[in-house]
N, C-alpha and C positions, 0 to 999 in steps of 0.2 A: 388440389386446392378446393376449398369449400367456399361457396359464395351463395348465400340464401337470400330470400326476400327481405328478411329483417336487415341484413347487411346492406342491401341495395337501398332500402328506404332510409336507413340511417345516413348513408353517404349522400343521397340526394338531398335530404333535409339540411345537412351541414353545408353542402355546397350552395344550396339555394339561399339559406340565411346569410352565409358569408358573402355571396354575390350581391345580395340586396344591401348589406352593410357596406360593402366595398363601393358600390355604386353611390351610396349616400355620402360616404367619406371622401370619395374622389370626384365629387360633382364638378370641380373646377378643371378637371383634366379633359383631354380629348376623349371621344367616345371609345375608341379601341383601347386606350390606356385605362380607362375606367373599367372596362370589361376585364382586362388583365388583372387589375388591382382587386376586383371583386372575386375573380377565380382563385387568385393566390390567397386571399383572406378566407375563402371557403375551404380550401385545402388545409390551411393552418387551423381553422376551427375544427375540422375533422380530426386532425392529428392531436389536437388538445383534448377533445372529448372522447376519443375512441377508447382510451385506457379505462377511465372511470365507468363508462357505460357498459363496456364488455365485461368488466370485472363485476359490476353491480348486478347485471342480468345473468351472470355466469354462463356466457356464451363461449363456444369454442373459437379459437383463432381461425383465420381464413386459410392458413397454411398448416397442414398437419406435419408432424415431425418425420424425419428420416429414421429408419430403424437403426439403432446404434450397433446392431450385430452385422447386418448385411449392407448398410448404407443405401438402401433403396427406399424410394417413396412408396407408401402403400395407400390404398384408398379404402376407407371405411373399416379401419381395424380397431375401433373402440371396443373394449371388453367390459369394463366395469369400474366401479369405484364411485366416490362422491367428490364433488368439488371441494377443495382444489386438487386432490390426488386422484388421477385417472390412470387406469391400467390399460395399456394397448397391447395388441398381439399383431405381429407382422404377418401378412398373408403370404409372403414369399418364403421366409425361413421359419415361420411359426414361433419365433422368439418373442418373449414378453418383456416389456419395459414400462417404467412408471414416468408420468409427466406431472410435475407440480405446476399448477397454473397461477400460483401466487408469488413466484419468483424465488422461492427458497424451499428446500426440503424440510419437512416438519420433524419433530422429535419422534413421531411414531413410525418413521421410515425404517424398514428392515434391512435395506441394502442388499437383498438377495437377487435383485434384478437391476439392470442399468437404470439410472435415474437421470432424467432430463428436467431442467427448469426453464420456464418461459421468461423471456426478457422483454423489456419495453421496446417498441410499442406492441401492446398485447395482441391486437388483431392481426398483425402481420406474421406472427408465428416465428419468432427468432428464438431458437432454443440453444442451450449450452448444457454440456454434460456436467453433472454435479459430482463432486468427490466426497467420499465418506469422511465425516469429521473424525478426528483422532481422539 
């Protein structure tokens, strides 16, 4: 799992803004309920903004993919490529695979390596294996 300073600051800002908005919207509630409404609205704001912000800034997701060959999580196996097509190499089995960060494989994909595509929500790193089009 990758969690950097930018990820932390984005999460803090969303939860802070959502909590302030929740406190204002729930001003007629009891104090502990007002805090709960604020926290829930902060989490909802984070989930609503995480996809466009991470895609716009071309940030990597928080969770790196499992290797499709050996099914093990690797740490730091980014090889190359340009957004949205990134090539990874597994440190365990040395197998290479491609991850498309825009949710679908592009027309320039060669399909000589396993291809994974990233699904929503972008920052959480939910991947699925793509099939070669016929």
